[in-house]
VMD Tcl script that draws the C-alpha trace (Angstrom):
set ca {
  {78.94 115.95 127.38}
  {79.74 114.92 130.78}
  {79.70 117.50 133.71}
  {82.01 116.01 136.88}
  {83.51 117.70 139.72}
  {82.56 121.18 138.22}
  {84.52 120.21 134.95}
  {83.08 119.81 131.35}
  {84.31 116.83 129.50}
  {83.32 116.25 125.86}
  {83.88 113.14 124.02}
  {84.58 112.95 120.42}
  {83.34 109.92 118.37}
  {83.78 109.22 114.63}
  {83.22 105.86 112.47}
  {86.48 105.18 110.88}
  {84.70 103.58 107.82}
  {83.39 107.10 107.27}
  {86.72 108.73 107.05}
  {88.31 109.29 103.73}
  {91.27 107.02 102.95}
  {93.95 108.63 101.14}
  {97.34 107.09 99.51}
  {100.55 107.64 101.75}
  {102.80 109.59 99.37}
  {105.95 109.32 101.36}
  {109.05 108.13 99.64}
  {109.29 104.50 100.13}
  {105.77 103.83 100.92}
  {103.99 101.17 99.09}
  {100.44 100.07 99.07}
  {99.36 101.94 102.26}
  {96.47 104.24 102.80}
  {96.03 106.72 105.68}
  {92.98 108.09 107.46}
  {93.01 111.32 109.44}
  {90.76 110.22 112.58}
  {91.43 113.35 114.71}
  {93.29 116.19 112.50}
  {94.20 119.80 113.71}
  {90.36 120.79 113.23}
  {89.69 118.64 116.13}
  {92.86 118.10 118.35}
  {94.91 121.31 118.19}
  {98.10 119.37 119.83}
  {97.61 115.87 118.59}
  {96.49 113.59 115.78}
  {95.09 110.16 115.40}
  {95.64 108.26 112.31}
  {94.83 105.01 110.81}
  {97.20 103.21 108.36}
  {95.81 100.42 106.14}
  {98.59 98.48 104.75}
  {97.82 96.10 101.95}
  {99.52 92.64 101.36}
  {103.15 93.14 100.30}
  {102.80 97.00 101.31}
  {104.94 98.85 103.78}
  {106.03 102.25 105.13}
  {109.73 103.39 105.40}
  {111.42 103.77 108.78}
  {110.88 107.30 110.39}
  {111.44 109.10 113.59}
  {109.89 112.07 115.44}
  {112.28 114.83 116.96}
}
mol new
graphics top color blue
foreach p $ca { graphics top sphere $p radius 0.5 }
foreach p [lrange $ca 0 end-1] q [lrange $ca 1 end] { graphics top cylinder $p $q radius 0.2 }
display resetview
């Protein structure tokens, strides 16, 4: 925790190799795994994901509204 200018700042740290890898189940995905590094339990309004794509793997095109 850092206190600066009367504000409290808390830093979150996690080792990615300690986060569970899950298969990406989206239609069109092949040989891809996902790790939720920051999820709704930690960041209520944002997320951080790590995708691991094996040789020959891919995800489908997508967009965000």
